[in-house]
Each structure stands twice: as C-alpha cells, then as structure tokens.
N, C-alpha and C positions, 0 to 999 in steps of 0.2 A: 294618600296613593303616592306613589313614585313619580317625582318628576322628570321628566323627558331629556335629560342635559344631552344625552347622547345623540340626538338629533337636532339641538340648536343650532351645530353648525352647519349645517344645510339651510337654517332659517339665516343663517348670519350672511353665509354664502349670496341668500337672494338678496338679503338686507343691506349685504356690504356694500351691493351697490350695483354697480353694473357695468357694463363694460361692452362692446361690441360694434356695430354697423359701420365706423368709418376710422381710418387709421389715423392715429393720433401724430400733430405737429404744430404744435401750439400757434394760436391765430389771436389770443388776446393776451391776459393776464390771468396767468395758473395761479389757482391758489390751493393749497395743502390742507386737507381737512381732516380735524380730528373728530371720529365719532365717541360721543358719552356714554350712550346709553341706548338701550333699545329692546324690542320685542318682536315675537315670530308665534303666529298663531300654525303650530302644524296640522293643516286638515286634514294629511297625509297619514296618522296619527290616531288610532280611536281609540281613547282610554276607557271609555263608557258611553252607551245613548246619554244624550243629553248634556254633554262635557266637551270640552276641547282642550289638547294640549296647547299649552303656551310656555315658550323657553325666554325667559329675558338674559339681558346678556351686557357685558360694561363694555366699556371702550377698549379696555385690554384684551377683551376677548374677541370683540369685531378685528382689532390688529392683528392678531393671531390668526384670524383665518383669511385676512386679505394678505398677508406675507408668507402663508400656504405651510405655517409650523403647525396648525391646529389639526388635532387627531380626528380628520373629519373629511370626507373624499368631497362632499358638496363645496366646499371651499376652493377645492383644486379643480373639480369638475366645472364649476359657473364662474369661476373668476379668473383673470389672468393676475399672479401671483407678484407680489414686489418687496424686495427683501425688506423694505421700509415699512411695512405695516399700514402704509397710508392709502387713501383716495384723494384724489385732486378734481377739481371743475376749474373748464380752462373758459374764462367768462370774456366771450366773443364779442358779445353785445347786448344790449338791455331785452334782446327778444330770441339770443340763437345762446347756449353753452355747449359743453360739452363733457362729459362725466369720465373718468378712465380710473385703473387700479395700479395701473404700471406705469412708471414715469416713461420709460427707454422704450420704444418699440411694441408698445402696447395699442391697442384699439381703443376708441372711444365711443362713448353711447352720446348721439345728438339728442339734445334736448331743449324744448324748443316752449317758448310761453312770452312772459312779460316782466320786467322791474318798471315800477311805477317810480315816479319823480321824488318820493318819499322813500323809495327803497326796499317797497313790500314786492315779492315777488312769488311767481309759481312757474315752475316749468315740468314740462313732462316727456318722457321719452320712453323706448322699450328696449329693453337687454335683450341682446339677441341670444346669448348663452342660456340662460334661464327662462326667457319669454315674460320674463317680469315686466310690466308695468310700471315705469317710477315715477312720483310725482314730489318734488321739491316745493316747499312752500316756506317762506321764512323773509328774513331781511336782510338787506347789503347795506353797509357802510359806505355813504359817500365821505370825499375830503370834503371839507367845507367850504360851500358855496359853487360847488362842482357836481357833474355829475360821475367823476371818477372812482370806481370801487376802490375802496381799501380792505374790507373785512367782507366775509357771510358768514350767516349764522341761520339755522333753521333746522326742518325736519324732512325726512326722506320717507315716505311712505312706498310700498312696493305691494303690488299682488300678481299671484302667479298661477294659471291653470295649470300648465308645466310641471311643475313640484309642488301643485296645490298647498300654496304657503302667503301669508299676506303679514304685513306686519309695519314697524316704523323704528327710524334710528334718528335720534338728535345728534345735530353735528354743527360744528363752528368750525373757522378757518382758523389755521396756527400759523401766517405766512403766506408768503408765495415765494414760487419755486424761478 
C-alpha cells in the first residue's frame, strides 16, 4: 500500500513540537535542539480497517517543517516558523522549561515537571496552536559536581485530538543561544 508521505508534514508539525501560551523572553539557559528522527500515527487517514498510517521522518525533514520550507500547510499552520529550522528549550529551572520554534519574537509553550539530581527528566505542557499534549522525557547532562545544565537529550511524545495524530521525536541539544 502506498505510504502517506504527503501527510507527514502535518504530523511533523505536531511532532515538530510546540509553541504557544506565553511570549518568549529567555529566563534561563536556551538550548538549541536537533531532532534526529521520529514518527507520527495519522489517525485522520484511513488506509483500510484495522491498519493505521504511520509516517516516519528524519531530522532533515523535521527541520524543513520547522523553517517553513516543507511542502505542507500543517507546518505553517501549527508552528511558528524560523529560518534556522531549529527548535529550542529555555531551561528556566528543574521544574519549568519553555519550548519554542521561533527564536526571535515567537511564543513559547510552558512545560512543567521535574529534573532529578541524576539528570533524568519528564516535562509536559499543551501546545495552543495544535492542541497537542507534549511530554518530554530524557536526560540532562550537568556540569561535573553541579546541577548546572550543559546539554539535554531525549524524546518528545505528543498527542492531539484536534489534529487526530500522535507520535514521537528523538532530539538532542546542539549548543546554547
């Protein structure tokens, strides 16, 4: 059966992660995130009863969605596009982060949760444009002997009844802003 790549961008838009809720002004350390791979289950696309459409994507394809060059209206409809093609996390504290896809003048999705002393974390929040529930799970690398964050990596899980999709995106930080 033909793969449904044309809908992948919508999935990537939701997957590409989140924006909305509060205007962005950095309050902590801002990490630039690089998505490596992911997938989206497209519940709004019926291939045949008992089967679901799944769209897999690479980091390059996610970056095209984030910068608005993907041939997909979902990327422009559900994300604030930035020419860099990057996503960002503002690490405000061990219980509050802010996720955004536009570095200058964009809005941020507030994520709350916990980072434990070993660096394991789980954060969650709601993306206003897509209605997606976001869950970030992974590891923070601290500077030796401190709780000062140096890098983050993990997986962003999302689900949205608004756009009828769910999936995940693996990511790692590639520097700070």
